[in-house]
N, C-alpha and C positions, 0 to 999 in steps of 0.2 A: 846330759847326753852321754850315753854309754855305748861301748862296743859290746854287742850282745854276746859274743863268744868269750871275751876276756873280762867283761864286767868292770871296765875301768873307764874313766872319762875320756871322751874323744879329744877334747882340748883340756888337759890338766893344767889350767891357768895357775892355780895355786895347789900345792900338793896336799894330800889327805892329812898329813900330820901338821898342817898349818904353816910350814916353812915356805919361804919365797926364794926361788932360785936367784943366785947372784947375777947382777946386771953389770956387765963391764961396759966401757966406752960411753959412760954417761957423764956429761960435763954440765951439771946444773948451773954452776956459776956463769958459764958462757951462755946457756939458755936464757937465764935471767937477764943478762946483758943485752941479748938480741931483742928480747921483749921490751925492755926499758928503752932501748934506742928507738924502736918502732913507735912506742907510745909517746916519746918526746916529740917526734915529728907529726904524730897523729893523736892529738889529745883525746879525741872521742873514741879511739880504737877503730877496729874494722878488720876486714879480711886481708890477710897477707898476700902480697904478690908472690909469684912462683919462686923467685930467688930467695926472698927472706924466709918463705915457708920451708924450702929445702935446707937452708942454713939451720933453722930451728930444729928440724927433724934430725939433722946430723948431730946436733948437740946431745941428743938422747939415743944415739946409736940405732935409729930406725932405718932399716935397709931401703934404699931407693934405687930405681932404675937410673942409669947414667943419663945426664941431660945437659943441654946447652941452651943459653938464651940468645936470641937473635932479633935485632930490630930492623934489619934490612934483608932484602932478597939475597944479596951476595953473602951476608953473614949466615943466613940459613943454609945456603949451599955448602959453605965451608964447614959448618957444624955437622951437616949430614955426612960429609966425607969422613970426618973424624969418628963419628959414632956408628957408622954402618957395621953390623955384625957379619957373621959368616954368610947369611942369606942376602946381605946388601940392602935390607929394607929399613926404612925409618918412619917415624911418625911426627907430624907437625900439629901442635895445639896452640890455637890463638889464645891471647890473654889480654884482659883489660880489667880494671878494678871492679870488683863485684861479680865477676863471672864465676859461677859455682858449678853449673851443670853443662859442661862443654858438649857432651853428646846431644843433649836436647837442643842446644843452640846450633848444632852442626858446625862446631868450632874445632873439629878434629879431622885430620886427613891421615889415613892409614896406608900401609903397603906402598910407600913411595920408594921406587927403586933407582931412579935416575935423577941427574941434576935437573933435567927438564921437568920432571914430575914435581920436584921440590919447588922449583920456580913457579910452576902453575898453581900449586897449592897455596903458596904465599900470596900470589896475586889474587887468587880467589878470596882469601881472607881480607886482603886490602880493599877489595871491591865491596864485599858484603858487610864488612865491619868498619867502614870508613868513619873516622872521627871517634871511634871507640878503641880500636886495637892499639896496644902499646908495644907489642912484640909477640914473638912466638917461642914456645918451648920445643926443642928438637930432641927426640929420643930414639934409640934403636927400637925396632919392633920387638915386643916381648914374646917370649916363648909361650907355647900352649900350656895350660894348666887349669887349676880350679880357681875361679874368681870368687873372692870373698869381699866383705866390707867390714870395717871396724870403725867405731866412732866414740866420741865422748862429748858430753855437754855438762857444763857446770850449773846445777840447779841451786838456787839461792837457799833452799831449805834442806834438800836431801844431800847436797854435795855433788861429786862427780857421778854421772850416770853413764855406764858403758854399754854400747850396743855392738853386737857381733853376729854375723850370719852370712848367708850366701849372697854373692853379687849377681848381676845379670849375666847369665852364662849363655853360650850359643845354643844349648839344648834345654834351657830352663826358662821359666816365666820370670815375672818380677822377683826381685830379691826378697828373701824371707828371713826376717830377724829371728835369731835363736832366743835371745832373751835380753832384756834391759835389766841391769843389776847395778846396785850401788857399789862403787869401787871400794867402799869401806866395809862391805859385808864380810862375814867370816868366810874363810877359804872355801869350805865345801858348799856354802850357799851361793858363792859367786860363780859357780860353774854353769855353763849353758845347760839347759835341760835336754832331754832325749829328742833327737830329730833323726829319723831313719835316713832321709835323703842326704843330709849333711854328713852323718856318720859314715855312710858308704862311700861318699866322695873323698873324705879325708883319710879314711883307712884303706881305701882301694879294695873294698870287698867285692865290688862288681867287676872291675877290670883295672889292671895296672898296679903300680906301687902306691903305698901310702904317701901322703905329703910329708913335708918336713914339720912334724908336730912340735919338736923342740923349738924350731924357728918361729912357729906360730905362737907358742907359749911366750917366747921372749918378746914378740911384737906386742901382744896384748898387755904384757907387763910394762912395756915402754910407751904406752899410748899417751903419756903426759897427762894423766887424769888429775893429778894434784900439783903438777910442776910443769911449767912456771905458774905462779899463782894468778897471772893475768890471763891465762888461757880460758876462754869462754866456750869454745866449741872447736872440735876437730873432726874431720871426715876423711878417712882413708878409703878411697873407692875408685878403681878396684884395687884389691890386694891379691897378687898372684901367688898361689901356693903350688909348688911342684915338689917332687921327691927330694930335690937337692937344696931348695931354698924357699924363703918367703920374702916377697918384695912388694913394696908400695909403688904402684904405677902412677897414682895421682892422689894428691892430698889438698884439702882446703882447711885452713886454720884461721880462727877469728880470735883476736885479743881485745880485751877491754881493760880500762884502768881499774886497778884494784881499789875498791871502796869499802872501808870497814863499816859493818852494819850488823844489827842483831837479826840473824836469820829467822827468828821466831816471831818477829813483828811483821804484820801484813802491811804491804805498801798500798796506799790509796792513789788512784789515778784520777 
């Protein structure tokens, strides 16, 4: 995917000369420890809860929106008071094991401005998700920007497969992937291909400023495609890109026990 005027990649994930930008704030040893601790308690693996997921992302320097965990209505109100930004709005997201698509389950309440609204949102979750919900994630309402998604899945033959593209935007239809590419591909082959809509959004050719392309590059390089080895799947959706920063607003990560096997042998079921 290129910018027509400048003829360079919209997201230069890996530079043309094959070099990889330096990645600071990556603590692989701690990331491995988080994964091993989880798998010690969950021998078959599974999807991480919000707290462990956030801890794992922090090990790899992946930027996240501030958040707090609350298991009671009173805790949710206190968390909202701490996290309210300049506009005073917060978001509540219900959580239970296995919940992946919160919007589809109507497990998200946006634009909560008062304590009464936070309490009402929490009670609504308790009523609709009785017996399921373990708690809620409280976050400040994110700024406006371009919504993207990024993901990775470990294929037993091909290795890490990375997906990147547009998220569901207020003026857009369903998200459109740019390209799925092997993380091990050579640098210039690993770039997303040309997509006019995405190029104009990222470079700001239609209106406004370009998004933080360097931050987006760093995020895609930090997507944990090969580390920790127990990572089976990760979905960052949405990812908010603005001129000043790139931030993961919601993430789902699945870990599985690492089992040594020949990737070229077909498995019979």
